[in-house]
N, C-alpha and C positions, 0 to 999 in steps of 0.2 A: 211793127210793135213798137212803141216807147220802153224804156228802161222799166217804167211801175208795172206793163202787164207782159213782163216777162215769165214762160211759159216751162213748165220742164213736163219731161214723160219720163217716169222711174221705172225701170223693168226688173225684175229679182228672179234671180236665176240660182237654181240650185240639181245640179248633176241632172240639166234637162238639153244638153249641150246640142245634140241632134236638133231638136226640137227649139231651142232658143235660136242655131243657128237658122233655121228656118225663117223663124218670128223677126230675124233684124231683116230680111231679105224684102220683108213685107212694107216696112216704114218708107213713107214717100220721098222720095231722092231731093225733090225741090221742097224746103219747109223752113217753115223758121222756128220751128218748136226744138227744143236741145232736148236730147236723148242721154241719160246716167243709166246703164246696168251695173247694177249692184251683184256681185258673184256672192254667194255663200257658202264659203267655203267648199264651193265643190271638188270634189275628188276626182270627174272625170276630163272629158275633152275641152269641159265650156272656155276655161282662161284658156287654152290657145288660141279656140274660135274668134273670143272677143279681144285678143290680141291682134288679129287681125280685120276687126268690122269695120274700122274707121267710127266708130261710139267712146264717148267718153265713157269710161267702167271703174269701180271700186269693188277690191276683190278683197273680203275678210279672209284672214289667213286660218280660222274655223269657222263650223258652221255656227251662225249665232240662236239662227230660227226666222223666222218669216218674218216677226215683228220685229227682231233685231236689225233684218235687211231695210226694213220699210223707217226705220228709226235714221240709219243711215241715209238714207234719199230723203227724207227730210230735213237732217242736219247741215247737207250738203244745200238744198233748196232755200235754206233761209239765209247761212251761209254766203251764200252767192245771188240774193236780193232778187228772188223771184217773188211773183205773185200770187200765182198758182200750179198744181202741180197732180199729175195724172199718175194712179198705180196701175199697171198691169203684171201680169204673169207672163214668166219668159219661157212656158209650156208650149205655146202659137195655139191657144183657147181663145186668144181674142186677138179683132182686128185691129190693127194699127189705124186703119182707115175712120176709124170712127171716134179717135179722139177726140175729133173737135165736136163732137155730141156732148161730152162732158163738160169741156170749156167753155160754151157758148152761154150756157146759162148762168154760168159764175161773171162773162164777161159784159151778157146784157140783159141778165134780170140781178145781177148783183147777189146771186145763190152764193150759198156758203161751202158747202157741200153738194155734191150731185152722185148719186150711186147707179151704176149701170144694171138695168134690168133685163132679163134672158124672156121675162114672162109679158113685156107689154108689148102693145101693137108695132111692129118694125124691129124687134128683137128675135132671135133664135138660139135654139139649146138641142140642135141636133145632138142624137146618140148619149143625151145625158142618164146613167145609170137611173134605175127605177127607185132606188132607196135614197138616193142622192136627189130627185125629185121632190120625194114626200117630205126629207129633213129641209131641204129649200120652205119648204110652202110653209110646214110649222113653224120653221123658226120666224118666218115673216109675222106669221099670226101673233107667234109672241109678243113679238117687238110691237104691235098695231095693239095689242092687250095692254102693253106697259107704259107704251109712249103716244097713243094716239094716232098715229103716224101710220098713212095707207100704204106702206110701202109691199114690193111684190118679189125682193129677192135681195135679201138682207145679207147672206152668204158671197155677192158675188161680188169677188175681190177687184173689178175692173172701175173704178172708182177714182173722184178729184177732191181735192180738197183747196180752199183757197188759204195760204199759209196762214193770214193773218189770225187763223184758229188756235195754232201753235202759241200764239203769245199770250191766251187767256190764263190766268192762274188756276182757274177752277180745270184746267184739261192739261192732265200728267203726263206724258206718252213717257216718259222718260225713267219709269219705274222698270226696275231690274223683273220684276212678274208678268210683264208684256213683253218679253225679250220672244215669245211662238204666237201661238194661234190667237191669244188672246187680244193682241193690240187692237185688229180691226173689230171686235165686238165691241170694247171700250168705245174707241173713240163712237160708232155706231150710235152708242147707247146716251154718249155724253152731247152730242151735238143733237141730238134729236130732245133728250134733256131740257138742254137748256137756252132751247128756242132759238139757235139757227136757223137758219134760212134752207129749207134743202126739197131736192128736188132729185124725181128718178127720171132714167132717157135709157130708150130701147137701146141695147145693144145684142151683139154677138158670141155664145159662149160656147163653141164646137167640139165636141169630145171626140177622140179617135172610134174608127169605126171598129176595130182591133182591139178585142180585148185583152189581148197579151201585152200593149202598149200600158204601162201604167200612166194613170192619168191624174192622178197624185200623191201627195206622200201624208195626207190625211191617214192616221192609224183608228180603227176603229176603237170606240168607246175613251180610252187616253185623250186624245187629238179632240172627240167630238166635248169633253169636259172642258179642255182648257178653251174651247169655242166660247162654250157654254159660261163659263165661271165668271167673268165678269160681271154679267148681270145681276146673278146674285151676291159677289164681294160685294157691290157698288151698292144693290138695295137694301143692305144688311149692314154697309158702312162700315165692312172689315176693310177695305181699299177705299183711297181717292181717286 
């Protein structure tokens, strides 16, 4: 790849030390892809594992929220002249071997934003909790009504962006209210409404079999509202 097409994978980790350690071992050893782990103020052994991982990392002294962690990755990508970036969770539910599926439409079809979907043919969603399944389907339908985009999985954080979209003055991700779960919904809605070239590709999102394993930091009601409120704020012009 020439400099213009430099690619970056940003892995967001927060108190998922053992899962993150396992996840990082799954990255291909021989790859031109750069990897950045953003440790969002973890209080477990995440920082210790990252020190010995061999990957580049940035650690927040305090927890900022998933949106804040993604912003750190975006700022790093912009400052270092990357062409596109993929976002992944550090909890070992995503598959690093599928990163190429998200970058390929950007490199070969000039797409701007690629959403990973566990529900397209070729995707997997093993052990997905029933309530989460219903929420994903309802959320995707809501975006179809609002934007006309026939998406199937707008809640999947495994997605890729061409960095040039963050230079659009109509997309302001640096607002403080986007530091938590709001950012991904805000970006999804903005990119669709502004007419960027968007595509879904099949990916896997595998949940742990054991229910005692914490599979998400999302809290009922409080964080559901954070996920949804960007749509209402933008529709009613409360926020930009």
